[in-house]
C-alpha positions in Angstrom: -18.1 -59.0 21.8 -14.8 -59.8 19.8 -14.4 -62.9 17.7 -11.5 -64.3 20.4 -14.2 -63.3 23.0 -16.6 -65.6 21.2 -14.3 -68.6 20.8 -13.7 -69.0 24.1 -17.4 -68.3 25.4 -18.2 -71.6 23.2 -15.3 -73.2 24.6 -13.5 -74.1 21.0 -10.7 -72.4 19.3 -11.4 -72.4 15.3 -8.0 -70.7 14.1 -4.2 -71.3 15.4 -3.1 -68.3 16.7 -5.3 -67.8 19.7 -3.0 -67.3 22.5 -3.2 -66.4 26.5 -0.8 -63.8 27.2 0.3 -65.7 30.3 -1.0 -68.1 32.6 -2.7 -65.6 35.0 -4.9 -64.9 32.3 -5.6 -68.0 31.6 -6.8 -68.7 35.0 -8.9 -65.8 34.6 -10.4 -67.1 31.5 -11.2 -70.6 33.1 -12.4 -68.8 36.3 -15.5 -67.5 33.7 -16.5 -71.3 32.9 -16.3 -72.1 36.7 -17.9 -69.3 38.2 -20.9 -71.6 39.4 -18.7 -72.9 41.9 -18.0 -69.5 42.6 -18.2 -68.6 47.1 -19.1 -72.4 47.3 -18.6 -72.8 51.0 -18.1 -76.9 49.7 -15.3 -76.3 47.1 -11.6 -76.2 47.1 -9.1 -75.4 44.2 -6.0 -77.9 43.9 -3.2 -77.3 41.7 -0.9 -79.7 40.0 2.4 -77.7 40.2 4.1 -76.2 39.3 2.8 -75.5 35.6 -0.7 -75.3 37.2 -0.4 -73.3 40.3 -0.4 -69.7 38.2 -3.1 -70.8 36.5 -4.7 -72.1 39.8 -4.1 -69.1 41.7 -6.2 -67.0 39.4 -9.4 -69.2 39.7 -9.3 -69.5 43.0 -9.0 -65.8 43.7 -11.5 -64.7 41.3 -14.0 -67.7 42.6 -12.8 -66.9 46.3 -11.9 -70.6 47.2 -9.6 -72.5 49.1 -6.4 -73.1 47.2 -4.0 -76.1 47.4 -1.5 -78.3 45.6 -2.1 -81.9 44.5 1.0 -83.6 44.1 1.4 -86.5 42.1 4.8 -88.6 41.1 4.6 -91.2 38.6 5.7 -94.5 39.4 8.4 -95.5 36.3 9.6 -99.1 35.9 13.0 -99.1 36.7 15.5 -98.8 33.4 12.1 -97.6 31.3 10.8 -95.0 33.5 8.5 -93.5 30.7 6.4 -96.5 31.7 4.1 -95.8 34.3 3.2 -98.8 36.4 1.3 -96.5 38.4 1.2 -93.2 40.4 1.7 -91.7 44.0 -0.4 -88.6 45.3 -0.7 -86.2 48.1 -2.4 -87.8 51.0 -0.6 -91.2 51.2 -2.6 -92.6 47.8 -1.0 -95.1 45.9 -2.6 -96.2 42.3 -1.4 -99.2 40.3 -1.3 -100.3 36.7 -2.2 -104.0 37.7 -2.4 -105.1 33.7 1.3 -103.8 33.3 2.6 -105.6 36.4 0.9 -108.1 35.8 3.4 -108.9 33.4 6.6 -107.9 35.0 8.6 -110.6 37.2 9.2 -109.7 40.7 6.4 -107.0 40.3 5.6 -106.5 43.6 9.8 -105.7 45.0 9.5 -103.5 41.7 6.7 -101.4 43.1 8.0 -101.2 46.7 11.2 -99.6 45.8 9.7 -97.5 43.3 7.6 -96.0 45.6 9.6 -95.5 48.8 11.8 -93.5 46.4 9.0 -91.3 44.9 7.4 -91.2 48.9 10.6 -89.2 49.8 10.4 -86.7 46.6 6.6 -86.1 47.3 7.1 -85.3 50.3 9.8 -83.1 50.2 7.9 -81.4 47.2 5.2 -81.0 49.7 7.0 -79.4 52.5 8.9 -77.5 49.8 5.4 -75.9 48.7 3.4 -75.6 51.7 5.8 -74.7 54.7 4.1 -74.8 57.7 0.6 -74.8 56.3 -1.6 -77.7 56.4 -3.2 -79.4 53.5 -7.0 -78.5 52.3 -9.4 -80.6 53.6 -10.3 -82.6 50.7 -13.4 -85.0 52.3 -16.5 -84.6 51.4 -15.8 -81.7 49.2 -15.9 -80.6 45.4 -12.4 -80.6 44.3 -11.3 -78.1 41.0 -8.2 -79.8 40.0 -6.5 -77.5 37.7 -3.6 -77.7 35.5 -1.8 -75.0 32.5 -3.0 -77.7 30.3 -3.4 -81.1 29.0 -1.4 -82.7 25.8 -1.9 -86.8 27.3 -3.5 -85.8 30.6 -1.6 -88.7 32.0 -0.7 -86.4 35.3 -4.3 -85.1 35.7 -5.5 -88.7 35.2 -3.4 -90.4 37.6 -4.7 -87.4 39.8 -8.5 -88.0 39.2 -8.0 -91.6 40.2 -6.0 -90.8 43.3 -8.6 -88.4 44.3 -11.1 -90.9 44.5 -9.1 -92.4 47.2 -10.0 -89.1 49.1 -14.1 -89.4 49.2 -14.0 -86.3 47.8 -17.7 -85.3 47.0 -17.3 -84.4 43.4 -14.3 -83.7 41.0 -13.6 -81.1 38.0 -11.0 -80.9 35.9 -10.0 -78.1 34.6 -7.6 -76.4 31.9 -7.3 -73.4 29.7 -6.5 -75.7 26.8 -6.1 -79.6 25.9 -5.9 -81.5 23.1 -9.6 -82.3 21.7 -9.0 -86.3 22.7 -7.5 -85.8 26.1 -10.3 -83.6 26.9 -12.9 -86.4 25.8 -11.1 -88.8 28.1 -10.8 -86.7 30.8 -14.9 -85.8 30.7 -15.2 -89.6 31.0 -13.0 -90.2 34.2 -14.0 -86.5 36.1 -17.6 -85.7 37.2 -17.5 -82.7 35.5 -14.7 -81.5 32.8 -13.7 -77.7 31.5 -11.3 -77.5 28.8 -11.6 -73.5 27.7 -10.0 -74.2 24.3 -9.9 -77.4 22.3 -7.5 -76.6 19.2 -7.5 -79.3 16.6 -4.4 -78.4 15.5 -2.9 -79.1 19.1 0.9 -80.1 19.5 1.7 -79.0 23.0 0.0 -76.6 25.5 3.2 -74.1 25.1 2.1 -72.6 21.9 -1.4 -71.4 23.2 0.7 -69.1 25.4 2.7 -65.8 24.6 4.4 -66.2 28.1 5.1 -70.1 28.4 8.4 -69.5 30.8 9.0 -71.9 33.8 7.1 -71.5 37.1 9.5 -72.0 40.1 9.8 -73.8 43.5 10.0 -69.9 45.0 6.3 -69.2 43.0 4.5 -71.8 44.0 5.5 -70.9 47.6 4.5 -67.2 47.4 1.5 -68.1 45.3 0.0 -70.3 47.8 0.9 -68.3 51.1 -1.0 -65.3 48.8 -3.8 -67.2 48.6 -4.5 -68.3 51.8 -3.9 -64.7 53.3 -6.1 -63.0 50.8 -8.9 -65.6 51.4 -8.6 -64.6 55.2 -8.8 -61.3 54.6 -12.4 -61.6 52.2 -15.5 -62.1 54.3 -17.2 -65.2 53.4 -19.6 -64.8 50.2 -17.8 -61.1 49.7 -15.9 -61.6 46.3 -13.5 -59.4 45.7 -13.6 -56.6 43.1 -11.2 -58.2 40.5 -13.3 -61.8 41.1 -16.4 -59.9 40.7 -15.4 -58.3 37.3 -14.4 -61.8 36.4 -17.5 -63.6 37.2 -20.0 -61.0 35.2 -18.1 -62.1 32.2 -15.6 -59.1 31.8 -12.6 -61.4 31.5 -9.9 -60.1 28.8 -10.1 -61.5 25.5 -6.9 -63.6 25.0 -4.7 -61.3 22.2 -4.3 -62.5 18.5 
């Protein structure tokens, strides 16, 4: 086993030149960390769009699990949009930051106005990504929540809180790379948390990818449709050859 492969096997990178080739390779390596969920009929993979979708697609493909998106929209304070007063997510869920709201005059009116605006954008994105397909059923399911990385993890944390409102059986957060402190915070928030690598020199997610080009809406649509079609074509309990190879521990190491 190469030194790079050993780093991924331990779940931590020890030198700054480790990079994933692209989000596809990151997804395949991340699937290795999740192989205990392969062919689990009670598990689903949810991607945080847009960048999380290519990663999640390859996780779902390797594990032979259903794939869907989980759209999260931050509720920013008007005039100070970087300050999150809450978040909304797929399924009509809203979580609020009561601590901040207690300090804001007319908080109830502000929350209602911001929510109405962001609900429209969330619904637009869901319709754009899914088309005519129905959302995957989440109630009492093991949900593997995937993104392409976790810097502050703000979106992932909001998604976890929102998923709690869906009465899921278990929440697993999974990213190919994350800041160590963020990975620790996610481990406290989710039922299980996996960061394939946790570099101490973390500055941004993109530095750990050779190709970190933006994921387009069209790519999201195509990958979701492809994931659904491929799952239908495979007999339940029978992973395809590519998936089986990854589950046997043959994922390629990241290039140095």
